[in-house]
C-alpha positions in Angstrom: 28.0 -1.1 -8.6 26.6 2.2 -10.1 29.0 5.1 -10.1 26.8 7.9 -8.7 28.3 11.3 -9.2 25.5 13.3 -7.5 23.9 13.6 -4.1 20.3 13.2 -5.2 18.3 10.1 -4.5 16.8 8.5 -7.6 13.9 6.5 -6.2 13.6 2.9 -7.3 10.4 1.8 -9.1 7.7 1.3 -6.4 4.1 -0.1 -6.5 2.9 2.0 -3.6 2.0 5.3 -5.3 -0.3 3.5 -7.8 -1.9 1.2 -5.2 -2.4 4.2 -2.9 -4.2 6.1 -5.6 -6.6 3.2 -6.3 -7.2 2.8 -2.5 -7.9 6.5 -2.0 -10.3 6.3 -5.0 -12.0 3.4 -3.2 -12.2 5.4 0.1 -13.8 8.4 -1.6 -16.2 6.2 -3.7 -17.1 4.1 -0.7 -17.9 7.2 1.4 -20.2 8.7 -1.3 -22.0 5.4 -1.8 -22.4 4.9 2.0 -23.8 8.5 2.5 -26.3 7.9 -0.3 -27.4 4.5 0.9 -26.0 2.3 -1.8 -25.3 -1.3 -0.8 -21.7 -2.2 -0.4 -20.6 1.4 0.2 -19.5 0.9 3.8 -17.7 -2.3 2.9 -15.9 -0.6 0.0 -14.9 2.3 2.3 -13.6 0.0 5.1 -11.7 -2.2 2.7 -10.1 0.7 0.9 -9.2 2.4 4.1 -7.5 -0.7 5.4 -5.6 -0.8 2.1 -4.5 2.8 2.5 -3.2 2.0 6.0 -1.4 -1.1 4.9 0.2 0.7 1.9 1.4 3.5 4.1 3.1 1.1 6.5 4.9 -0.6 3.6 5.8 2.7 1.9 7.1 4.2 5.2 9.1 1.0 5.8 10.8 1.5 2.4 11.6 5.2 3.2 13.0 4.2 6.6 15.2 1.6 5.0 16.5 4.1 2.4 17.3 6.8 4.9 18.5 4.7 7.9 20.2 1.6 6.5 21.1 2.5 2.9 22.2 6.1 3.5 20.2 7.5 0.6 19.0 10.6 2.5 22.0 12.9 2.0 22.1 16.5 3.2 20.6 17.6 -0.1 17.9 15.0 0.0 17.0 16.0 3.6 16.6 19.6 2.4 14.1 18.4 -0.2 12.2 16.4 2.5 12.1 19.5 4.7 10.8 21.6 1.9 8.1 19.0 1.2 7.0 19.0 4.8 6.8 22.8 4.9 4.7 22.8 1.7 2.4 20.1 3.2 1.9 22.0 6.4 1.2 25.1 4.3 -1.5 23.2 2.4 -3.0 22.2 5.8 -3.1 25.8 6.8 -5.1 26.7 3.7 -7.4 23.8 4.6 -8.2 25.1 8.0 -8.4 28.7 6.7 -11.5 27.7 4.7 -13.2 26.6 7.9 -12.3 29.9 9.7 -13.5 31.8 6.7 -16.9 30.0 6.8 -17.2 30.6 10.5 -16.5 34.4 10.3 -18.6 34.8 7.2 -21.6 33.4 9.1 -20.9 34.9 12.5 -19.9 38.5 11.6 -23.1 39.0 9.5 -25.7 36.5 10.6 -28.6 36.2 8.2 -32.3 36.3 9.0 -32.6 32.5 8.5 -30.7 32.0 11.7 -32.4 34.8 13.6 -29.9 37.5 12.7 -27.9 36.6 15.9 -24.8 34.6 16.6 -24.9 31.9 17.9 -28.1 31.1 16.1 -31.4 30.9 18.0 -31.9 27.5 19.7 -28.1 26.6 19.9 -26.9 25.9 23.4 -23.2 26.5 23.0 -20.4 24.8 25.0 -18.7 26.6 27.9 -15.2 27.5 26.7 -13.8 27.5 30.2 -14.5 23.8 30.9 -13.4 21.0 28.6 -12.1 23.3 25.8 -9.8 25.1 28.3 -8.6 21.8 29.7 -7.8 20.6 26.1 -5.9 23.8 25.5 -3.7 23.3 28.5 -3.2 19.6 27.5 -2.0 20.6 24.0 0.2 23.4 25.3 1.9 20.9 27.7 2.3 18.4 24.8 4.1 21.1 22.8 6.6 21.4 25.7 7.1 17.6 26.0 7.7 17.2 22.2 10.2 20.0 22.3 11.9 18.3 25.2 12.1 15.1 23.1 13.7 17.0 20.3 16.4 18.5 22.5 17.0 15.1 24.1 17.6 13.6 20.7 20.0 16.4 19.7 21.8 15.9 23.0 22.0 12.2 22.6 19.8 11.5 25.7 17.9 8.5 24.4 16.1 7.7 27.7 14.8 11.2 28.0 13.7 11.2 24.4 11.7 8.1 25.0 10.1 9.4 28.2 9.1 12.7 26.7 7.7 11.1 23.6 5.6 8.7 25.8 4.3 11.7 27.7 3.4 13.5 24.4 1.6 10.5 23.1 -0.3 10.1 26.4 -1.4 13.8 26.3 -2.6 13.3 22.7 -4.7 10.4 23.7 -6.1 12.4 26.7 -7.0 15.3 24.3 -8.8 12.9 22.0 -10.8 11.3 24.9 -11.8 14.8 26.2 -13.0 15.9 22.7 -15.0 12.7 22.3 -16.6 13.4 25.7 -17.3 16.9 24.6 -19.1 15.7 21.4 -21.2 13.2 23.4 -22.3 15.9 25.9 -22.9 18.7 23.3 -26.5 19.8 23.0 -26.3 20.3 19.2 -25.2 18.2 16.2 -23.5 18.9 12.9 -27.1 19.2 11.4 -28.0 22.1 13.7 -27.7 25.3 11.7 -24.5 26.7 10.2 -23.1 26.9 13.7 -23.1 23.1 14.1 -21.7 22.6 10.6 -18.8 24.9 11.1 -18.1 23.8 14.6 -17.9 20.1 14.0 -16.1 20.4 10.6 -13.4 22.6 12.2 -13.0 20.8 15.5 -13.6 17.4 14.0 -10.9 17.7 11.4 -8.6 19.1 14.0 -9.3 16.0 16.1 -8.5 13.8 13.1 -5.2 15.7 12.8 -4.5 15.1 16.5 -5.0 11.3 15.9 -2.7 11.4 12.8 -0.1 13.3 14.8 -0.3 10.9 17.7 0.3 8.0 15.2 3.3 9.8 13.7 4.7 10.3 17.2 4.2 6.6 17.9 6.2 5.8 14.8 8.9 8.3 16.0 8.9 6.6 19.4 9.4 3.2 17.8 12.3 4.6 15.8 13.9 6.1 18.9 13.7 2.8 20.7 15.2 1.1 17.6 18.1 3.5 17.5 17.2 4.9 14.1 18.0 8.5 14.9 21.3 10.3 15.5 22.1 13.8 16.7 22.4 15.0 13.1 20.0 12.7 11.2 16.5 12.6 12.8 14.2 14.2 10.2 11.7 11.4 10.8 11.1 12.8 14.3 11.4 16.5 13.2 8.6 16.1 10.7 6.3 14.6 13.3 7.2 17.4 15.8 6.5 20.1 13.2 3.1 18.5 12.5 2.4 18.4 16.2 3.3 22.1 16.7 1.0 22.9 13.7 -1.8 21.0 15.4 -1.2 23.0 18.7 -1.3 26.4 16.9 -4.5 25.5 15.0 -6.2 24.5 18.3 -5.2 27.9 19.8 -7.0 29.7 16.9 -10.0 27.3 17.3 -10.2 28.0 21.1 -10.0 31.8 20.7 -12.3 32.2 17.7 -14.9 29.4 17.8 -15.1 28.5 21.5 -14.5 31.9 23.1 -15.2 34.8 20.7 -17.9 32.9 18.8 -19.8 32.3 22.1 -19.4 35.8 23.6 
């Protein structure tokens, strides 16, 4: 038995980082090949994407084992994990900031190529007080239910935590379905002027983040059902909850700027 005289967690050698890097390279290469019409591009993308998902499952399994069963996630290690999650969300904020920058750059000073007006000529914009408002209410309610789940875990109320997480996941699925309906009914596409490009890039990537957040909450629900969390040790849920609140806040900015102000 190794005499460990520190509270850090020295990670064992793992194949997942290297395999994940190669799989992500395949995802990027496959997308580029597919977009440019090369044969085998779609197959490379789908196979690499399946590899990324599989690797993530095994990698997260190892992390759960380390923190839940082996006791490797000490207080100091948890602080490091929290800082890592904060930095990750900060990088995501910068990611969406670029889309807002592009939107305001084009909308505050529309060029002659788009008719010197915003929205551009020929673009039939979506009504912000219909599906977008409904989605806003859905995400705000989901923020309440995920907070309820957090308080239930801290209070040791396992049944309430399960109920609130199920409600949050259900609301996330409803949001995704409503956004898909909105895309189907929209009168413009991503190829229609700079408005279509900025609209679909910003709202589309947000939709991807909602799907990822829903999957994270599904993982947290599984862990709650499996009794992985305690009142003091539940960072696996906290990270998913932080991510979900980030998704909520981004949507509020999208609704106010792109849906409402951008269509006024």
